[in-house]
OpenMM code with the backbone's topology and positions (N, CA, C; nanometers):
from openmm import Vec3, app, unit

residues = "MET ILE LYS LYS ALA GLU GLN MET VAL ARG GLU ILE ARG GLU GLN MET ARG GLY GLY LYS GLY SER VAL GLU ILE ALA HIS ILE PHE ASN GLN ASP GLU LEU LYS GLY LYS THR ARG LEU CYS ALA LYS ILE THR LEU ASN PRO GLY CYS SER ILE GLY ILE HIS GLU HIS VAL ASN GLU GLU GLU ILE PHE TYR ILE ILE LYS GLY LYS ALA LEU VAL GLU ASP ASN GLY ILE LYS GLN GLU VAL GLN ALA GLY ASP ALA ILE VAL THR GLY GLY GLY ALA SER HIS ALA ILE GLU ASN THR GLY ASN GLU PRO LEU GLU ILE MET ALA VAL ILE LEU LEU TYR".split()
positions = [
    Vec3(1.5637, -1.6405, -0.5873),
    Vec3(1.5280, -1.5717, -0.7093),
    Vec3(1.5676, -1.4251, -0.6960),
    Vec3(1.6266, -1.3733, -0.8006),
    Vec3(1.6580, -1.2311, -0.8082),
    Vec3(1.5706, -1.1728, -0.9180),
    Vec3(1.5048, -1.0638, -0.8867),
    Vec3(1.4183, -0.9975, -0.9839),
    Vec3(1.4653, -0.8538, -0.9970),
    Vec3(1.5085, -0.8174, -1.1137),
    Vec3(1.5577, -0.6825, -1.1405),
    Vec3(1.4397, -0.5870, -1.1528),
    Vec3(1.4634, -0.4613, -1.1207),
    Vec3(1.3574, -0.3597, -1.1214),
    Vec3(1.2849, -0.3541, -1.2557),
    Vec3(1.3594, -0.3660, -1.3648),
    Vec3(1.2970, -0.3574, -1.4968),
    Vec3(1.2075, -0.4776, -1.5295),
    Vec3(1.2154, -0.5843, -1.4496),
    Vec3(1.1309, -0.7027, -1.4697),
    Vec3(0.9973, -0.6923, -1.3956),
    Vec3(0.9845, -0.5962, -1.3073),
    Vec3(0.8636, -0.5827, -1.2265),
    Vec3(0.7528, -0.5151, -1.3061),
    Vec3(0.6335, -0.5721, -1.2969),
    Vec3(0.5174, -0.5154, -1.3651),
    Vec3(0.4731, -0.3915, -1.2889),
    Vec3(0.4517, -0.2833, -1.3640),
    Vec3(0.4050, -0.1578, -1.3046),
    Vec3(0.2680, -0.1243, -1.3607),
    Vec3(0.1838, -0.0712, -1.2748),
    Vec3(0.0510, -0.0290, -1.3200),
    Vec3(0.0136, 0.1011, -1.2513),
    Vec3(-0.0726, 0.1764, -1.3167),
    Vec3(-0.1272, 0.3001, -1.2612),
    Vec3(-0.2767, 0.2766, -1.2405),
    Vec3(-0.3246, 0.3041, -1.1189),
    Vec3(-0.4684, 0.2949, -1.0900),
    Vec3(-0.5199, 0.4344, -1.0547),
    Vec3(-0.6255, 0.4734, -1.1221),
    Vec3(-0.6885, 0.6028, -1.0960),
    Vec3(-0.7956, 0.5873, -0.9881),
    Vec3(-0.8032, 0.6836, -0.8981),
    Vec3(-0.9015, 0.6851, -0.7887),
    Vec3(-0.9146, 0.5467, -0.7225),
    Vec3(-0.8005, 0.4904, -0.6821),
    Vec3(-0.7976, 0.3555, -0.6247),
    Vec3(-0.8837, 0.3485, -0.4979),
    Vec3(-0.9744, 0.2556, -0.4969),
    Vec3(-1.0659, 0.2331, -0.3835),
    Vec3(-1.1430, 0.3599, -0.3467),
    Vec3(-1.1706, 0.4443, -0.4471),
    Vec3(-1.2429, 0.5682, -0.4227),
    Vec3(-1.1547, 0.6827, -0.3772),
    Vec3(-1.0234, 0.6632, -0.3833),
    Vec3(-0.9297, 0.7673, -0.3422),
    Vec3(-0.9133, 0.8766, -0.4464),
    Vec3(-0.8175, 0.9649, -0.4226),
    Vec3(-0.7919, 1.0795, -0.5100),
    Vec3(-0.6670, 1.0553, -0.5939),
    Vec3(-0.6722, 1.1002, -0.7199),
    Vec3(-0.5540, 1.0961, -0.8054),
    Vec3(-0.5172, 0.9561, -0.8498),
    Vec3(-0.3896, 0.9404, -0.8819),
    Vec3(-0.3421, 0.8116, -0.9324),
    Vec3(-0.2426, 0.7484, -0.8350),
    Vec3(-0.2362, 0.6162, -0.8430),
    Vec3(-0.1480, 0.5364, -0.7588),
    Vec3(-0.0627, 0.4500, -0.8514),
    Vec3(0.0682, 0.4524, -0.8305),
    Vec3(0.1570, 0.3643, -0.9077),
    Vec3(0.1897, 0.2427, -0.8228),
    Vec3(0.1711, 0.1243, -0.8808),
    Vec3(0.2009, -0.0007, -0.8115),
    Vec3(0.3095, -0.0739, -0.8887),
    Vec3(0.4217, -0.1002, -0.8233),
    Vec3(0.5285, -0.1817, -0.8808),
    Vec3(0.5209, -0.3170, -0.8115),
    Vec3(0.4763, -0.4193, -0.8842),
    Vec3(0.4616, -0.5541, -0.8278),
    Vec3(0.6001, -0.6176, -0.8155),
    Vec3(0.6483, -0.6251, -0.6924),
    Vec3(0.7824, -0.6787, -0.6666),
    Vec3(0.7850, -0.8276, -0.6994),
    Vec3(0.6941, -0.9022, -0.6400),
    Vec3(0.6743, -1.0434, -0.6733),
    Vec3(0.5257, -1.0663, -0.6925),
    Vec3(0.4909, -1.1462, -0.7910),
    Vec3(0.3523, -1.1843, -0.8151),
    Vec3(0.3150, -1.3006, -0.7247),
    Vec3(0.1863, -1.3200, -0.7050),
    Vec3(0.1364, -1.4257, -0.6171),
    Vec3(0.1920, -1.5629, -0.6578),
    Vec3(0.2007, -1.5909, -0.7867),
    Vec3(0.2478, -1.7219, -0.8318),
    Vec3(0.3996, -1.7391, -0.8196),
    Vec3(0.4726, -1.6337, -0.7841),
    Vec3(0.6169, -1.6428, -0.7648),
    Vec3(0.6529, -1.6710, -0.6192),
    Vec3(0.5538, -1.6703, -0.5307),
    Vec3(0.5762, -1.6889, -0.3877),
    Vec3(0.5081, -1.8164, -0.3401),
    Vec3(0.5708, -1.8867, -0.2489),
    Vec3(0.5144, -2.0119, -0.1981),
    Vec3(0.4141, -1.9903, -0.0849),
    Vec3(0.4240, -1.8797, -0.0136),
    Vec3(0.3349, -1.8528, 0.0984),
    Vec3(0.2006, -1.7993, 0.0522),
    Vec3(0.1168, -1.7693, 0.1479),
    Vec3(-0.0175, -1.7171, 0.1195),
    Vec3(-0.0115, -1.5648, 0.1095),
    Vec3(0.0547, -1.5175, 0.0065),
    Vec3(0.0717, -1.3741, -0.0150),
    Vec3(-0.0044, -1.3338, -0.1398),
    Vec3(-0.0924, -1.2347, -0.1274),
    Vec3(-0.1703, -1.1862, -0.2412),
    Vec3(-0.1033, -1.0690, -0.3102),
    Vec3(-0.0244, -0.9903, -0.2342),
    Vec3(0.0402, -0.8725, -0.2908),
    Vec3(0.1737, -0.8492, -0.2227),
    Vec3(0.2738, -0.8185, -0.3029),
    Vec3(0.4048, -0.7747, -0.2529),
    Vec3(0.4481, -0.6664, -0.3505),
    Vec3(0.4336, -0.5394, -0.3091),
    Vec3(0.4515, -0.4300, -0.4038),
    Vec3(0.5033, -0.3040, -0.3367),
    Vec3(0.5605, -0.2177, -0.4207),
    Vec3(0.5938, -0.0818, -0.3771),
    Vec3(0.4880, 0.0087, -0.4369),
    Vec3(0.4223, 0.0851, -0.3499),
    Vec3(0.3156, 0.1751, -0.3919),
    Vec3(0.3671, 0.3183, -0.3795),
    Vec3(0.3430, 0.3981, -0.4843),
    Vec3(0.3838, 0.5381, -0.4835),
    Vec3(0.2613, 0.6260, -0.5046),
    Vec3(0.2437, 0.7229, -0.4131),
    Vec3(0.1360, 0.8213, -0.4241),
    Vec3(0.1996, 0.9596, -0.4280),
    Vec3(0.1652, 1.0390, -0.5274),
    Vec3(0.2133, 1.1764, -0.5345),
    Vec3(0.1386, 1.2620, -0.4324),
    Vec3(0.1900, 1.3807, -0.4013),
    Vec3(0.1228, 1.4672, -0.3037),
    Vec3(-0.0254, 1.4860, -0.3361),
    Vec3(-0.1094, 1.4712, -0.2333),
    Vec3(-0.2537, 1.4872, -0.2480),
    Vec3(-0.3266, 1.3634, -0.2958),
    Vec3(-0.2552, 1.2609, -0.3394),
    Vec3(-0.3189, 1.1376, -0.3872),
    Vec3(-0.3455, 1.0439, -0.2698),
    Vec3(-0.4442, 0.9544, -0.2880),
    Vec3(-0.4818, 0.8649, -0.1785),
    Vec3(-0.5368, 0.7330, -0.2291),
    Vec3(-0.5410, 0.6371, -0.1380),
    Vec3(-0.6130, 0.5109, -0.1560),
    Vec3(-0.7305, 0.5198, -0.0599),
    Vec3(-0.8525, 0.5051, -0.1114),
    Vec3(-0.9721, 0.5201, -0.0299),
    Vec3(-0.9925, 0.4079, 0.0709),
    Vec3(-1.0867, 0.4295, 0.1590),
    Vec3(-1.1182, 0.3342, 0.2656),
    Vec3(-1.1643, 0.2008, 0.2064),
    Vec3(-1.1076, 0.0917, 0.2591),
    Vec3(-1.1455, -0.0429, 0.2147),
    Vec3(-1.1141, -0.1432, 0.3259),
    Vec3(-1.1863, -0.2567, 0.3234),
    Vec3(-1.1726, -0.3613, 0.4261),
    Vec3(-1.0752, -0.4696, 0.3836),
    Vec3(-1.0248, -0.5392, 0.4853),
    Vec3(-0.9430, -0.6590, 0.4629),
    Vec3(-1.0038, -0.7729, 0.5442),
    Vec3(-1.0785, -0.8582, 0.4749),
    Vec3(-1.1450, -0.9731, 0.5369),
    Vec3(-1.0658, -1.0985, 0.4992),
    Vec3(-1.0377, -1.1837, 0.5966),
    Vec3(-0.9608, -1.3066, 0.5762),
    Vec3(-0.8208, -1.2806, 0.5221),
    Vec3(-0.7681, -1.1636, 0.5528),
    Vec3(-0.6330, -1.1269, 0.5123),
    Vec3(-0.5895, -1.0080, 0.5964),
    Vec3(-0.4608, -0.9772, 0.5895),
    Vec3(-0.4111, -0.8557, 0.6530),
    Vec3(-0.3123, -0.7896, 0.5587),
    Vec3(-0.3126, -0.6556, 0.5632),
    Vec3(-0.2203, -0.5792, 0.4801),
    Vec3(-0.1238, -0.5037, 0.5693),
    Vec3(0.0032, -0.5136, 0.5333),
    Vec3(0.1088, -0.4422, 0.6032),
    Vec3(0.1548, -0.3291, 0.5120),
    Vec3(0.1596, -0.2078, 0.5662),
    Vec3(0.2195, -0.0933, 0.4996),
    Vec3(0.3456, -0.0581, 0.5776),
    Vec3(0.4567, -0.0441, 0.5080),
    Vec3(0.5791, 0.0093, 0.5675),
    Vec3(0.6128, 0.1357, 0.4890),
    Vec3(0.6198, 0.2488, 0.5579),
    Vec3(0.6442, 0.3764, 0.4920),
    Vec3(0.7947, 0.3892, 0.4653),
    Vec3(0.8303, 0.3911, 0.3377),
    Vec3(0.9702, 0.4018, 0.2965),
    Vec3(1.0134, 0.5478, 0.2918),
    Vec3(0.9260, 0.6324, 0.2346),
    Vec3(0.9608, 0.7735, 0.2135),
    Vec3(0.8339, 0.8571, 0.2187),
    Vec3(0.8442, 0.9744, 0.2800),
    Vec3(0.7325, 1.0680, 0.2821),
    Vec3(0.6526, 1.0634, 0.4109),
    Vec3(0.5375, 1.1320, 0.4065),
    Vec3(0.4473, 1.1313, 0.5221),
    Vec3(0.3042, 1.1238, 0.4717),
    Vec3(0.2156, 1.0744, 0.5591),
    Vec3(0.0780, 1.0483, 0.5178),
    Vec3(-0.0161, 1.0544, 0.6361),
    Vec3(-0.1443, 1.0640, 0.6034),
    Vec3(-0.2506, 1.0493, 0.7015),
    Vec3(-0.3131, 0.9125, 0.6757),
    Vec3(-0.3141, 0.8282, 0.7782),
    Vec3(-0.3721, 0.6942, 0.7685),
    Vec3(-0.4985, 0.6904, 0.8530),
    Vec3(-0.6032, 0.6326, 0.7974),
    Vec3(-0.7214, 0.5994, 0.8761),
    Vec3(-0.7202, 0.4490, 0.8921),
    Vec3(-0.7056, 0.4025, 1.0144),
    Vec3(-0.6985, 0.2594, 1.0444),
    Vec3(-0.8144, 0.2229, 1.1361),
    Vec3(-0.9158, 0.1603, 1.0776),
    Vec3(-1.0346, 0.1173, 1.1511),
    Vec3(-1.0965, 0.2332, 1.2303),
    Vec3(-1.1074, 0.3493, 1.1629),
    Vec3(-1.1722, 0.4650, 1.2231),
    Vec3(-1.0802, 0.5602, 1.2966),
    Vec3(-0.9559, 0.5215, 1.3188),
    Vec3(-0.8599, 0.6070, 1.3891),
    Vec3(-0.7666, 0.6703, 1.2866),
    Vec3(-0.7588, 0.8049, 1.2881),
    Vec3(-0.6719, 0.8769, 1.1956),
    Vec3(-0.5439, 0.9173, 1.2658),
    Vec3(-0.4326, 0.8965, 1.1954),
    Vec3(-0.3030, 0.9293, 1.2545),
    Vec3(-0.2030, 0.9616, 1.1436),
    Vec3(-0.1151, 1.0588, 1.1706),
    Vec3(-0.0060, 1.0915, 1.0790),
    Vec3(0.1027, 0.9841, 1.0914),
    Vec3(0.1596, 0.9454, 0.9778),
    Vec3(0.2715, 0.8513, 0.9763),
    Vec3(0.3797, 0.9079, 0.8851),
    Vec3(0.5012, 0.8561, 0.9013),
    Vec3(0.6138, 0.9021, 0.8204),
    Vec3(0.7101, 0.7872, 0.7958),
    Vec3(0.8155, 0.8155, 0.7192),
    Vec3(0.9149, 0.7129, 0.6862),
    Vec3(0.9601, 0.6398, 0.8123),
    Vec3(0.9617, 0.5076, 0.8039),
    Vec3(1.0012, 0.4233, 0.9165),
    Vec3(0.8848, 0.3678, 0.9951),
    Vec3(0.7635, 0.4240, 0.9774),
    Vec3(0.6451, 0.3756, 1.0484),
    Vec3(0.5820, 0.2590, 0.9723),
    Vec3(0.5049, 0.1772, 1.0431),
    Vec3(0.4387, 0.0616, 0.9823),
    Vec3(0.2956, 0.0504, 1.0333),
    Vec3(0.2087, -0.0052, 0.9497),
    Vec3(0.0669, -0.0226, 0.9808),
    Vec3(0.0286, -0.1637, 0.9401),
    Vec3(-0.0530, -0.2301, 1.0201),
    Vec3(-0.1098, -0.3585, 0.9795),
    Vec3(-0.2609, -0.3506, 1.0004),
    Vec3(-0.3361, -0.3932, 0.8986),
    Vec3(-0.4824, -0.3888, 0.9029),
    Vec3(-0.5343, -0.5237, 0.8547),
    Vec3(-0.6245, -0.5853, 0.9299),
    Vec3(-0.6807, -0.7140, 0.8888),
    Vec3(-0.7969, -0.7540, 0.9757),
    Vec3(-0.8444, -0.8774, 0.9537),
    Vec3(-0.9533, -0.9310, 1.0343),
    Vec3(-1.0840, -0.8563, 1.0178),
    Vec3(-1.1084, -0.8002, 0.8982),
    Vec3(-1.2317, -0.7271, 0.8738),
    Vec3(-1.2208, -0.5778, 0.8980),
    Vec3(-1.1062, -0.5325, 0.9490),
    Vec3(-1.0856, -0.3892, 0.9717),
    Vec3(-1.0648, -0.3180, 0.8377),
    Vec3(-1.0776, -0.1857, 0.8402),
    Vec3(-1.0619, -0.1070, 0.7183),
    Vec3(-0.9528, -0.0025, 0.7360),
    Vec3(-0.9005, 0.0430, 0.6213),
    Vec3(-0.8006, 0.1492, 0.6261),
    Vec3(-0.7995, 0.2297, 0.4968),
    Vec3(-0.7360, 0.3473, 0.5035),
    Vec3(-0.7147, 0.4362, 0.3900),
    Vec3(-0.5848, 0.5107, 0.4173),
    Vec3(-0.5253, 0.5650, 0.3090),
    Vec3(-0.4014, 0.6408, 0.3267),
    Vec3(-0.3977, 0.7541, 0.2255),
    Vec3(-0.3473, 0.8699, 0.2694),
    Vec3(-0.3366, 0.9876, 0.1825),
    Vec3(-0.2010, 1.0531, 0.2011),
    Vec3(-0.1362, 1.0852, 0.0905),
    Vec3(-0.0088, 1.1555, 0.0951),
    Vec3(-0.0353, 1.3005, 0.1341),
    Vec3(0.0125, 1.3401, 0.2525),
    Vec3(-0.0056, 1.4764, 0.3017),
    Vec3(0.1229, 1.5582, 0.2921),
    Vec3(0.2266, 1.4986, 0.2334),
    Vec3(0.3551, 1.5677, 0.2229),
    Vec3(0.3723, 1.6393, 0.0901),
    Vec3(0.4935, 1.6903, 0.0705),
    Vec3(0.5287, 1.7629, -0.0512),
    Vec3(0.6136, 1.6807, -0.1468),
    Vec3(0.6367, 1.5536, -0.1146),
    Vec3(0.7155, 1.4648, -0.1999),
    Vec3(0.6367, 1.3351, -0.2198),
    Vec3(0.6756, 1.2535, -0.3185),
    Vec3(0.6058, 1.1262, -0.3355),
    Vec3(0.6137, 1.0415, -0.2082),
    Vec3(0.5035, 0.9743, -0.1780),
    Vec3(0.4962, 0.8803, -0.0661),
    Vec3(0.5254, 0.7422, -0.1220),
    Vec3(0.6236, 0.6723, -0.0642),
    Vec3(0.6584, 0.5374, -0.1076),
    Vec3(0.6284, 0.4402, 0.0058),
    Vec3(0.5541, 0.3358, -0.0282),
    Vec3(0.5086, 0.2369, 0.0701),
    Vec3(0.5423, 0.0977, 0.0207),
    Vec3(0.5941, 0.0136, 0.1079),
    Vec3(0.6052, -0.1299, 0.0810),
    Vec3(0.4753, -0.1896, 0.1318),
    Vec3(0.4027, -0.2602, 0.0451),
    Vec3(0.2740, -0.3186, 0.0833),
    Vec3(0.2777, -0.4687, 0.0623),
    Vec3(0.2330, -0.5420, 0.1647),
    Vec3(0.2244, -0.6883, 0.1568),
    Vec3(0.0874, -0.7286, 0.2086),
    Vec3(0.0149, -0.8085, 0.1302),
    Vec3(-0.1144, -0.8621, 0.1741),
    Vec3(-0.0981, -1.0126, 0.1937),
    Vec3(-0.1243, -1.0568, 0.3184),
    Vec3(-0.1138, -1.1969, 0.3571),
    Vec3(-0.2548, -1.2542, 0.3763),
    Vec3(-0.2790, -1.3701, 0.3191),
    Vec3(-0.4078, -1.4375, 0.3318),
    Vec3(-0.4061, -1.5323, 0.4505),
    Vec3(-0.5227, -1.5500, 0.5139),
    Vec3(-0.5324, -1.6520, 0.6197),
    Vec3(-0.6653, -1.7197, 0.6148),
] * unit.nanometer
topology = app.Topology()
chain = topology.addChain("A")
for resn in residues:
    res = topology.addResidue(resn, chain)
    for name in ("N", "CA", "C"):
        topology.addAtom(name, app.Element.getBySymbol(name[0]), res)
């Protein structure tokens, strides 16, 4: 299947998971378009100073791959700076949050896998 950018559903979420500002989510593939146990396959964009608040992943894991920009990630209580090319995986009841600490939009590929 080929899905053109203009076919992807886009949404804006304000103060996502208690975070700051707005988050743009471009749903690359919807759950019903995939055969595996995938809940989310999306590109997430956060403008400078915007964040996704702390939240848990129970019976699933979320992968973040940083495409562009830099951020502060809290992964199960550990805070660390990340940048383009870095990846994070959080699951098994662990929690995470992410905040754009750079001067340009932060672009993340996000995939949530169920188990």
